[in-house]
C-alpha angles and dihedrals in degrees: 000000000000093000091052093053091047091052092051091049092051092049092051091048091051092056094049111101114242112251092221091058091053090046091052092050091051091049091053090049095047104030118049092193090071091055091046090052093050095049093047099050107028104045139033097225140003129200138179119199130202103217092188088059102026093185090068116079128154117218121189118232094257089059089066100035089056087060094044100255132126105248095215091057095053123086121230091243129124090228090065094071095031089064094058102038118097104265095225088055091047089062089057090049091054091047094051091044091054092048092047091048090054097040122026089198091066106088121232095220128130142139114243138175126237128191109240117224089250091054105256125115124263117200113213133184105215120199128175145176128204124220114211134197125240090279093053095253114148109248108160137011129205120200141179134202128213118193109231097170097113091048093048092047090051090049090051092049091050091049091052091049091050090049090048093050090048090052090050092050091047091047094051093046092231129163114225132207141186122199132191098209094196099049101027092236113149135184120202127185122228094260091058089062094041092057090067093039102262139106118238091248091056091058096052132156088053123199139135086284088069090067092044091050096056100033119101109257092229091057096050095076093051090044092054091049092051091047092053090049089053095045091052093049097249090122129034093219138017112240133167140157103224141166124244128188113249123216088251090061098255125116116240129193121244132180106229118196131173146160135201108244101178140025133194127245091277092054095251116142114265116168124023128183129195151145142247122214125182112236100166097126093044090050090052089052089051091051090051090051091049093052091047091052094047092052097040117122091221131066106275131152134180124212138183124233091277089054093249115150115260097168140350134185123234089246089058090058089051098046093048092037092232112179098188114104094220128020097172111131093015126117116260093225093053096055100064126025114224134173115280093246093053093043092054091048092050092048090054090052091048091051092051089051092049086054090059103269122136112216118197135183096015110167120205134178122220136170117245124219091270088051093250117142115256124191119209130189112210138189119197119200130172120232122209129227088197136355095289108018123084111223097189144290137303115206123197116193132190125190105231098166095119094046091045093053092049092049093045092051092049092047092049091052093050093046092047092052092049094045093049091053092048093046092054091052092046092048089055092052093047094047098046109022113026093039091052093047095048090047092050092049092051092046094050090050091052091049091051091052091048090053092044107031092168091071095052093101096037109129094232093048090049089053090049090050093049091047090050092051091047090050092052091047091049091050089052091050092048090050089053090050097054092046092057108113098187130059122296094242090060092053100049117123134194109263131182105247094200092053093053092047091050090051092050091047090055089049094054097034094109091050091047094048092048091048093044093235121149115215117204117196104196095160117135108253090220094061113113123185133192108245148117108264096226090054093045091050091050094046095051092042093052095052097043094047090047090053090051094044094050097044120142118250090209099070145021105285127224140171117206125191121197136160140212130182127222133175096287110015149035105233115211112198116201107189128181137171096222136122095305128209129263097236093184088066103029110027094102093053099033095112098035124120118269092004115146127178103187107052093182092064112096124226091027109143099164096232104103100078091045092054093043094051092050092049092049092050091044090062093046099264137122138214137216131183136205119185143160124192113258092003104073145253136271121199118195113202118192115210126184119236139188106268092196 
């Protein structure tokens, strides 16, 4: 009983006219601004036609602006729009008008084309309604336009894309498929069936079981794994090279690709589309290459784009001392452990090769099982799965350890002879010339002070005196260097890094004051490094004077020196906020002779960094640089130290 009453109440409520609808109708009747608003924002043209006098037709302003005309220049005549509508569409308008006049139930609704004032086509949906007198005679007609041009243009663009894609598919001779993952429904094109020797009719009824029936059983497991990876979002596309059974009984290779294009409300994959491409001949070529590599007398290996082994010769196993019986399918980087630096370098080379670059004569140093150094000469070459797609890398390796050692020994002998000859000449110059000049300079300065005792404590004179003493001391150190008969590494001594930096700062103080550069020595006074003092003086002097020389005129300049100690080195950081260096352009030639990077800076000969780098390496150190144009430069100098 309750349900029945409720149903009656709901029915009554449904028949009752909504008060807001009545209110809107009254507003339209009594307030013309409401009608003006509706016609301006909801439609692209409005017209009212006198059917008693068919030449008279009122068109609202938006009707004409949609077509590119000035409303005030256009007459309210039916001929005005009939002259710019496509004539074949006008015939359809007349036909629909006649049908609607006879039968009010027949809708006056069609899509027509107008010629815009600028010449292009405007697509319009035209709807209308006839008012009739008491005898049913048509008297007036109200119509509305809706501009469909953007929609039609989009439809045309989509149609062209579909045609283009179809041409591409036809040109590549691909089979295509669509699969509803949730229902199992599939759609294959005719070429999909032709690839395995059938017509589409011969394969009916078609379902996902059709694929399962003809796929090689060994490939199904891998296919399912790849599909799950794609469904979960781990891979952007599904792709597999798989075997399918041909009508003649043989298995052929196909490249199967697909992508999920829709998901349900829960995010589960719904529709997937893809393609099949026959690669049987290419796969045979690959198999021939694999067999050739495995039987080659030299060290050759073949990898896919992920650097997984596809093939390797017996000589490859020997050169790289690989103990595993079979590396096929395993990752290159997992087979042999290398240092991090070398691994990163090798990965960069692999990536360049995967991008299409051929890399020849690359030498690399590895440690053999007995920890002996082994030198290898490698060539990296991409191989292609088709004309444009790289399938992986082929690496050819030669063991050049014996040749390398012979060449290195010969080079060392030649360099040693040349250096000994140069050192003897340099020792002569230092002993007889530089020493005399520095002594004369110091003596003349002392004589000047004796003659003018009042200037002895003058700041400039004090700087001259200190510079003279430093010069004499440097000459003595240089003389010691060239007289060393054993190797540099055996003559290194522990030196206070802070003391040397303080001395250099005093030496360049006038230059720093004049240039308005603040030098901060934040080096720990307990830090000792292994070096030759003359070299250490020269190294610090070069980097500090460079920082001053290449200061920025746009900010207060500073040079800050700090240190940190790691397992093997003391790292001296020399940081400035100067002009900086464009390392993308200049990194490879940064430490070359006579290389300058700021041509507007005077007294720049491009020799300082070259000398400093050679001195650092001579005492067993290393150097790194970080720089950004107009922000500054940081040099990291690695010095050895006594770990005891």
